[in-house]
Structure formats: structure tokens, C-alpha cells
FINUTI-916273 format. One line per field, with one value per residue: x, y, z of N, C-alpha, C in turn; residue number from 1. Coordinates in steps of 0.05 Angstrom, whole numbers, plus 5000, padded with zeros to 4 digits. Each point is the difference from the previous one (the first is absolute). Example, Ala and Ser with C-alpha at 12.3 -4.5 7.8 and 13.67 -1.06 7.14 Angstrom:
<rs>
n.x: [5264:4993] $
n.y: [4886:5021] $
n.z: [5156:4986] $
ca.x: [4982:5016] $
ca.y: [5024:5024] $
ca.z: [5000:5001] $
c.x: [5018:4985] $
c.y: [5024:5022] $
c.z: [5000:5014] $
pos: [1:2] $
</rs>
This chain:
<rs>
n.x: [6847:4974:5004:5019:4986:4980:5019:5011:4977:4997:5026:4984:4986:5019:5013:4995:5027:4990:5026:5019:5008:5015:4977:5014:4983:5006:5026:4994:4984:5019:5018:4985:4995:5026:5004:4982:5017:5003:4987:5022:4987:5022:4978:5006:4974:5010:5018:4980:4985:5025:4998:4976:5013:4986:5023:5002:4989:4985:4996:4980:4996:4989:5023:4999:5007:5025:5004:5025:5026:4997:4979:5013:5023:4987:4987:5021:5011:4977:5003:5024:4983:4997:5007:4985:5000:4976:5014:5004:5000:4981:5014:5005:4973:4996:5015:4987:4976:5008:5010:4976:4988:5015:4995:4974:4998:5011:4993:4977:4990:5016:4993:4975:5001:5011:4983:4977:5015:5008:4974:5005:4984:5016:5007:5025:4990:5025:4988:4982:5020:5013:4977:4996:5026:4998:4978:5013:5022:4984:4988:5024:5007:4976:5003:5025:4992:4979:5017:5010:4975:4998:4991:4975:4989:4982:4997:4992:4992:5004:4999:4979:5005:5007:4978:4985:5011:4999:4976:4993:5013:4988:4987:4996:4994:4987:4991:4991:4987:5024:5021:5014:4980:5001:5026:4991:4989:5014:4983:5001:5026:5001:4982:5014:5022:4988:4991:5023:5005:4977:4989:4982:5021:5013:4975:4999:5019:5001:5024:5004:5014:5012:4997:5021:5002:5012:4982:4981:4998:5017:4993:4988:5001:5016:5001:5009:5005:4988:4993:5014:4988:4982:4999:4998:4981:4989:5003:4990:4983:5004:4998:4979:4989:5005:4989:4980:5000:5002:4982:4986:5008:5010:4981] $
n.y: [5058:5002:5006:5016:5009:5003:5010:5012:5010:5004:5003:5005:4979:4984:5007:4980:5001:4984:5001:4994:4995:4985:5001:5012:4984:4981:5005:5001:4979:4988:5010:4994:4977:5000:5009:4982:4989:4979:4986:4987:4978:4986:4985:4982:4997:5025:4990:4987:5023:5008:4975:5010:5023:4998:5011:5026:4999:5022:4990:5015:5021:5005:4987:5023:4990:5009:4993:4991:4998:5007:4984:4982:5006:5000:4978:4989:5008:4990:4982:5008:5016:5004:4975:5004:4975:5008:5020:5026:4993:5004:5022:5004:4995:5015:5019:4995:4999:5022:5008:4993:5009:5022:5001:4995:5016:5023:4997:4992:5002:5019:5014:4990:5006:5021:5007:4991:4999:5024:5004:4987:5020:5007:4981:5009:5018:4995:4992:4988:4991:4995:4992:4984:4996:4998:4985:4988:5001:4993:4981:4992:5001:4989:4982:4996:5002:4984:4985:5009:5003:4975:5007:5000:4976:5006:5025:5007:4975:4981:4986:4988:5021:5015:4992:5001:5022:5011:4989:5008:5022:4995:4979:5016:5019:4979:4992:5019:5021:4993:5007:4986:4982:5005:5001:4994:4987:5022:5010:4978:4999:5026:4997:4979:5013:5021:4984:4988:5026:4998:5007:5008:5008:5012:5006:5002:5016:5013:4991:5016:4978:5020:4991:4987:4973:4983:5008:4986:4973:5009:5015:4979:5001:5022:4973:5007:5013:4978:5005:5023:4984:4995:5027:5004:4981:5013:5023:4986:4991:5021:5011:4982:5007:5026:4996:4987:5019:5018:4985:5000:5025:4993:4987] $
n.z: [6598:4995:4974:5008:5020:4982:4982:5022:5010:4974:5006:5021:4990:5010:4978:4984:4998:4982:5007:4982:5025:4984:4988:4980:4987:5018:4999:4974:5003:5014:4983:4978:5012:5005:4975:4994:5018:4984:5017:4991:5004:5005:4997:5019:4996:4999:5016:5012:5000:5007:5011:5005:5003:5023:5000:5005:5024:4998:5025:4990:5016:4976:4997:4986:4977:5001:4974:4996:5000:4974:4996:5014:4988:4977:5007:5011:4978:4991:5020:5008:4988:5026:4997:4978:5008:4993:5011:4996:4975:4982:4995:5026:5003:4978:5011:5023:4987:4987:5024:5010:4978:5001:5026:4996:4978:5008:5026:5009:4975:4991:5022:4999:4974:5010:5018:4989:4978:5008:5003:4976:4992:4980:4982:4999:4984:4994:4978:5015:5015:4977:4988:5021:5000:4974:5003:5020:4985:4980:5016:5010:4974:4993:5020:4993:4974:5006:5014:4978:4993:5009:5024:4992:4995:5019:4993:5024:4996:5018:4977:4991:4984:5021:5014:4978:4991:5024:5005:4975:5009:5023:4988:4979:5017:5011:4976:4983:5010:4992:5014:4983:5002:5026:4995:4975:5020:5002:4982:4986:5004:4995:4980:4991:5007:4988:4980:4998:5003:4985:5023:4982:4985:5020:5008:4973:4991:5023:5006:4979:4996:4988:4975:5009:4995:4983:4981:5012:4996:4982:5021:5010:4973:5002:4997:4975:5023:5007:4975:5007:5018:4980:4995:5026:4999:4978:5014:5020:4981:4984:5025:5005:4976:5005:5024:4988:4982:5020:5013:4977:5002:5025:4990] $
ca.x: [5009:4982:5007:5026:4996:4985:5017:5017:4983:4988:5017:5011:5008:5023:4996:5019:5013:5011:5020:5026:5011:5026:4997:5000:4972:4988:5012:4987:4974:5003:5010:4977:4982:5011:4997:4971:4990:4982:5011:4998:5013:5008:4997:5021:4990:5008:5023:4989:4985:5019:5007:4978:4998:4975:5005:4990:4972:4995:4973:4993:4986:4973:5000:5004:5028:5012:5024:5020:5016:4997:4973:5001:5015:4984:4976:5010:5009:4977:4980:5003:5008:5016:5028:5012:5019:4991:5000:4983:4978:4996:5023:5021:4991:5008:5029:5007:4993:5020:5025:4995:5000:5028:5014:4992:5008:5026:5021:4998:5003:5028:5015:4995:5014:5028:5003:4989:5020:5020:4987:4995:4972:5000:5027:5006:5003:5020:4991:4978:5013:5014:4980:4988:5019:4997:4974:5002:5016:4982:4980:5013:5007:4976:4995:5021:4995:4976:5007:5019:4985:4978:5008:4984:4991:4977:4994:5021:5001:5000:4974:5001:5019:5026:4999:5001:5027:5020:4998:5009:5029:5015:5014:5021:5020:5014:5012:5014:5007:5024:5008:5007:4976:4984:5014:4989:4972:5002:4974:4984:5010:4993:4972:4997:5009:4980:4977:5008:5004:4974:4992:4981:5016:5017:4984:4994:5023:5023:5024:5006:5029:5003:5019:5026:5018:4990:4973:4997:5006:5025:5020:5014:5014:5029:5011:5020:5027:5014:5012:5029:5014:5007:5023:5023:5008:5012:5027:5017:5007:5025:5023:5006:5012:5027:5017:5005:5020:5026:5009:5007:5023:5026:5005] $
ca.y: [4987:4977:4979:4989:4983:4977:4982:4985:4983:4979:4977:4998:4972:4992:4983:4977:4998:4973:5005:4990:5021:5010:5010:5030:5010:5001:5023:5024:5003:5005:5028:5018:4998:5015:5028:5006:4997:4977:4976:4976:4976:4980:4974:4979:4983:5012:4984:4975:5008:5008:4976:4994:5021:5014:5026:5014:5007:5016:4997:5025:4996:4992:4973:4999:4996:5013:4985:5014:5017:5028:5008:5002:5024:5024:5002:5009:5028:5018:5000:5024:5020:5020:4992:5011:4981:4995:5027:5020:5007:4981:5000:4984:4972:4989:4997:4977:4977:4998:4989:4972:4985:5000:4981:4972:4990:5008:4994:4974:4977:4994:4996:4973:4982:5001:4994:4974:4978:5003:4991:4972:4994:4984:5001:5024:4999:5021:5020:5015:5017:5022:5020:5011:5020:5024:5012:5011:5024:5020:5008:5015:5026:5017:5007:5018:5026:5012:5008:5022:5024:4992:4986:4976:4994:5017:5020:5007:4981:4972:4990:4972:4998:4996:4975:4978:4999:4994:4972:4984:5002:4990:4975:5006:5016:4983:4977:5002:5027:5005:5028:5010:5003:5021:5026:5021:5007:5014:5011:4977:4989:5019:4995:4973:5001:5017:4982:4979:5012:5007:4980:4980:4981:4985:4981:4977:4990:4997:5012:4989:5001:5001:4982:5014:4990:4996:4990:4972:4982:4987:5014:4982:4980:4998:4984:4982:5008:4978:4985:5001:4978:4981:5011:4997:4972:4996:5012:4983:4975:5003:5000:4972:4987:5011:4987:4972:5001:5005:4975:4980:5010:4989:4976] $
ca.z: [5025:5006:4980:5007:5024:4991:4985:5018:5016:4984:5000:5027:5005:4984:4976:4998:4975:4995:4980:5007:5017:4990:4973:4999:4995:5027:5013:4989:5013:5029:5003:4993:5023:5022:4994:5001:5028:5000:5012:4983:5011:4980:5014:4995:4978:4975:4990:4989:4976:4979:4984:4982:4980:5004:5013:5024:5004:5024:5011:5014:5025:4994:4990:4971:4993:4976:4993:4983:5018:4993:5008:5030:5008:4992:5018:5027:4997:4995:5022:5016:4981:5014:5000:4976:4987:4972:4988:5013:4982:4978:4983:5014:4999:4974:4999:5016:4983:4978:5009:5008:4975:4992:5018:4994:4974:4991:5020:5014:4982:4996:5025:5009:4982:5009:5029:5009:4997:5021:5025:4997:4994:4975:4987:4984:4971:4996:4980:5013:5021:4986:4992:5025:5010:4983:5005:5027:4997:4988:5019:5021:4988:5000:5028:5009:4988:5012:5028:4999:5008:5018:5024:5000:4974:4995:5021:5020:5021:4992:4991:4992:4979:5013:5014:4980:4986:5020:5007:4977:4997:5023:4995:4981:5014:5018:4987:4974:4992:5016:5003:4973:4985:5013:5000:4984:5008:5026:5009:5007:5025:5021:5005:5011:5028:5014:5005:5019:5026:5012:5020:4988:4985:5019:5015:4983:4986:5017:4988:4974:4994:4971:4988:4998:4980:4973:5000:4993:5022:4995:5016:5018:4985:5000:5021:4987:5006:5011:4977:4997:5013:4978:4985:5017:4998:4974:5001:5017:4986:4985:5018:5006:4976:4997:5021:4992:4979:5013:5013:4980:4984:5004:4984] $
c.x: [4983:5007:5026:4998:4985:5017:5016:4983:4988:5017:5014:5009:5023:4992:5021:5011:5013:5020:5026:5015:5026:4999:4998:4972:4984:5009:4987:4973:5002:5010:4977:4980:5010:4997:4971:4989:4981:5014:4995:5015:5009:5000:5021:4992:5008:5023:4991:4985:5019:5007:4977:4996:4974:5003:5014:4970:4997:4971:4993:4984:4971:4998:5004:5030:5009:5025:5016:5015:4997:4973:4998:5014:4984:4977:5009:5008:4978:4981:5002:5011:5017:5029:5015:5018:4990:4998:4979:4976:4998:5024:5022:4992:5008:5030:5011:4995:5021:5026:4997:5001:5029:5016:4994:5012:5028:5023:4999:5005:5030:5016:4996:5014:5030:5003:4991:5019:5021:4988:4994:4972:4997:5028:5004:5001:5018:4991:4978:5011:5013:4981:4987:5017:4997:4974:4999:5014:4983:4980:5012:5008:4977:4993:5020:4996:4976:5007:5021:4986:4977:5011:4985:4989:4976:4996:5023:4999:5001:4972:5004:5020:5028:5002:5004:5028:5022:5000:5009:5030:5016:5016:5023:5023:5017:5017:5016:5009:5024:5007:5006:4975:4983:5012:4988:4972:5000:4973:4982:5009:4993:4971:4995:5008:4981:4976:5006:5002:4974:4991:4981:5015:5016:4984:4994:5025:5024:5024:5006:5030:5004:5022:5027:5018:4988:4973:4999:5008:5027:5023:5017:5018:5030:5011:5023:5029:5016:5015:5030:5015:5009:5024:5026:5011:5015:5029:5019:5009:5025:5025:5009:5014:5029:5019:5007:5021:5028:5012:5009:5025:5026:5006:5017] $
c.y: [4976:4976:4986:4981:4974:4980:4982:4980:4977:4974:4996:4972:4993:4984:4978:4998:4972:5003:4989:5022:5012:5013:5031:5011:5001:5025:5026:5006:5007:5028:5020:5001:5017:5030:5008:4998:4977:4976:4976:4977:4981:4973:4980:4982:5010:4984:4975:5006:5007:4977:4993:5021:5016:5026:5019:5006:5017:4996:5025:4994:4992:4971:4997:4998:5015:4984:5017:5021:5030:5010:5004:5025:5025:5004:5011:5030:5020:5003:5026:5022:5022:4993:5010:4980:4992:5027:5018:5008:4980:4999:4983:4970:4987:4996:4977:4974:4996:4987:4972:4982:4997:4979:4971:4990:5006:4994:4972:4976:4995:4995:4972:4979:4997:4989:4972:4976:5001:4990:4970:4992:4984:5004:5025:4993:5024:5022:5018:5019:5024:5022:5013:5022:5026:5014:5012:5027:5023:5011:5018:5028:5019:5010:5021:5028:5014:5011:5022:5026:4995:4985:4973:4995:5017:5020:5004:4982:4971:4993:4970:4996:4995:4972:4977:4997:4993:4970:4982:4999:4985:4975:5004:5015:4982:4978:5004:5028:5009:5030:5012:5005:5023:5028:5022:5011:5014:5011:4977:4989:5019:4996:4973:4999:5016:4983:4980:5011:5007:4977:4979:4979:4983:4979:4975:4988:4995:5015:4987:5005:4999:4981:5015:4991:4998:4987:4970:4982:4986:5013:4980:4980:4997:4984:4982:5009:4977:4984:5001:4978:4980:5010:4997:4972:4994:5012:4983:4975:5002:5000:4972:4986:5009:4987:4971:4998:5004:4975:4980:5008:4986:4974:5008] $
c.z: [5006:4982:5007:5024:4993:4986:5019:5016:4984:4999:5027:5007:4982:4975:5000:4972:4998:4976:5009:5016:4989:4973:5000:4996:5026:5015:4991:5013:5029:5006:4995:5024:5023:4995:5002:5029:5003:5012:4982:5012:4977:5014:4992:4976:4973:4987:4986:4974:4977:4982:4980:4979:5002:5014:4980:4999:5025:5008:5016:5025:4996:4989:4970:4994:4975:4994:4980:5017:4993:5009:5031:5009:4993:5019:5027:4999:4997:5023:5016:4982:5013:5000:4975:4984:4972:4985:5013:4983:4977:4982:5012:5001:4974:4997:5016:4985:4978:5009:5010:4976:4989:5016:4993:4974:4991:5019:5011:4981:4994:5025:5011:4982:5008:5028:5007:4996:5022:5027:4999:4994:4974:4987:4984:4970:4993:4981:5012:5020:4987:4992:5025:5012:4985:5006:5028:4999:4988:5020:5022:4990:5000:5028:5009:4989:5013:5028:5001:5011:5019:5024:5001:4972:4991:5023:5020:5025:4989:4990:4993:4977:5011:5013:4980:4988:5020:5007:4977:4997:5022:4995:4981:5013:5019:4986:4975:4992:5017:4999:4973:4983:5010:4995:4983:5009:5027:5010:5010:5028:5024:5008:5013:5029:5017:5008:5023:5028:5014:5019:4989:4984:5018:5014:4984:4988:5018:4987:4974:4994:4970:4991:4996:4978:4973:5001:4992:5023:4996:5016:5016:4986:5004:5024:4990:5005:5012:4978:4998:5013:4979:4984:5016:4999:4974:5000:5016:4985:4983:5017:5007:4977:4996:5021:4992:4978:5011:5013:4979:4984:5004:4984:4976] $
pos: [1:2:3:4:5:6:7:8:9:10:11:12:13:14:15:16:17:18:19:20:21:22:23:24:25:26:27:28:29:30:31:32:33:34:35:36:37:38:39:40:41:42:43:44:45:46:47:48:49:50:51:52:53:54:55:56:57:58:59:60:61:62:63:64:65:66:67:68:69:70:71:72:73:74:75:76:77:78:79:80:81:82:83:84:85:86:87:88:89:90:91:92:93:94:95:96:97:98:99:100:101:102:103:104:105:106:107:108:109:110:111:112:113:114:115:116:117:118:119:120:121:122:123:124:125:126:127:128:129:130:131:132:133:134:135:136:137:138:139:140:141:142:143:144:145:146:147:148:149:150:151:152:153:154:155:156:157:158:159:160:161:162:163:164:165:166:167:168:169:170:171:172:173:174:175:176:177:178:179:180:181:182:183:184:185:186:187:188:189:190:191:192:193:194:195:196:197:198:199:200:201:202:203:204:205:206:207:208:209:210:211:212:213:214:215:216:217:218:219:220:221:222:223:224:225:226:227:228:229:230:231:232:233:234:235:236:237:238:239:240:241:242:243:244:245:246:247:248:249:250:251] $
</rs>
């Protein structure tokens, strides 16, 4: 009891997180902080710092800094051990780390390759997108199979593993993972919606609207229905010619 109280009091002063406010990696740290009961501020200067590439950085109450989004999220999750968001024991700690690594390398890399061009961050490379879709499918399949017999990624509560994977999926779920693509992953979607329903997630992410139509940014293209006017004009032309022939016939 003494140690637990000490953990929370040790970070009584608000920490400052300099990070892009709209980035899923920032959301991950902020949700972890909420579960741990830690107050974290996001200064307005963070947006300006985003242009220099010097973020994310967490300034602790003691003035020391931690950089890298994964390191920040792990640090925040470990401060209040009573919260259990880094697991309840050493084995669960290791399992949480395993899924964080999986998220970083097996899910985020291909999903960003697919999503970022749709967000306009960089031009799409069709061949890269094709392979990214395949790799995303493989990652989602692994998650879906794991969640067949598990309510959460590790143990019996939300941990940083759930927070990391859910936040990594949000942009994809909103922009490219349409209803048809999501259909085979029923276990994953049940878990995803469960995470989004938690107050700590809602406070940071707000309402997440899932992608409904075909994946990609070419949905708004079909505007060429006005073209038949030309065809109608072509059809009208032969009638005029026929009428002219009839007038010329009496000669």
C-alpha cells in the first residue's frame, strides 16, 4: 500500500508531452496516462515542434526528458503498478512487450504504408500498397485468432498491448479497412469496439467512425454521368440530316 501511494505521489505534478496532437502514437501515450491516473499536459508549442521533427518528448515533473513514443508509453504505464496496464506480473510484462513489438513491426509498418498515401502524407506506390495490404491481412489474422479465446491481448484487463494495437488501427479503420475487408475478423472487431467504448479511449479518441465504402481515396471519382449529353447531341444530328434529305427529295 505504501509503495502504491508513493508511485502516484511521485508524479503529482503534471508532465508535459510535446507531440503531434493528431498522431496515433500521441494518443497511445495519453490513453496510457489516463489508465495510470497521471496528469499529462500537451502544450500548444507541440504543434510548432512537430515541424522540426524534435518530438515526441515527455518532460517529467523532475525536468528530465524521455523521447520515442514507445518509450514514453512504457514509462507512463509502469509508474502506477496498481493500474495493471503493464501486466500483473513479470510474465505478463513480457507478454505486453511481445505484443508491442508485434504492433510496431508487423502491423504499423504495412498499415502506414497503406494509410499514409490516402492521408496525403506521401505519394502512393501501387506495388508497395499491394504488399502492404497482404501484410496487414496477415497481422489482422494473427490478432483475430488470438482474440478468439481472449477478451484482451494480455490477462483479464486493458493493458498497454491493447492500447498500442487499438491506436495503431484507428486511422486504418477510418480510412481504408472497409466493411468487406473487416468482415473476416469478427473477434478483432469485437475487441476493437470494446476498447473504443472505454472512457479512457473516448476521452482521447472521441467517436471513431469506421470506413464504410471501398478502401482508398478513389471513392469520389464517379462524376462522369453528365457525358450522355454528347451522345444525345450525336443522336439528334442524324435526324437533322434525314430531314434535310426529305426536303431535297422533291427535285
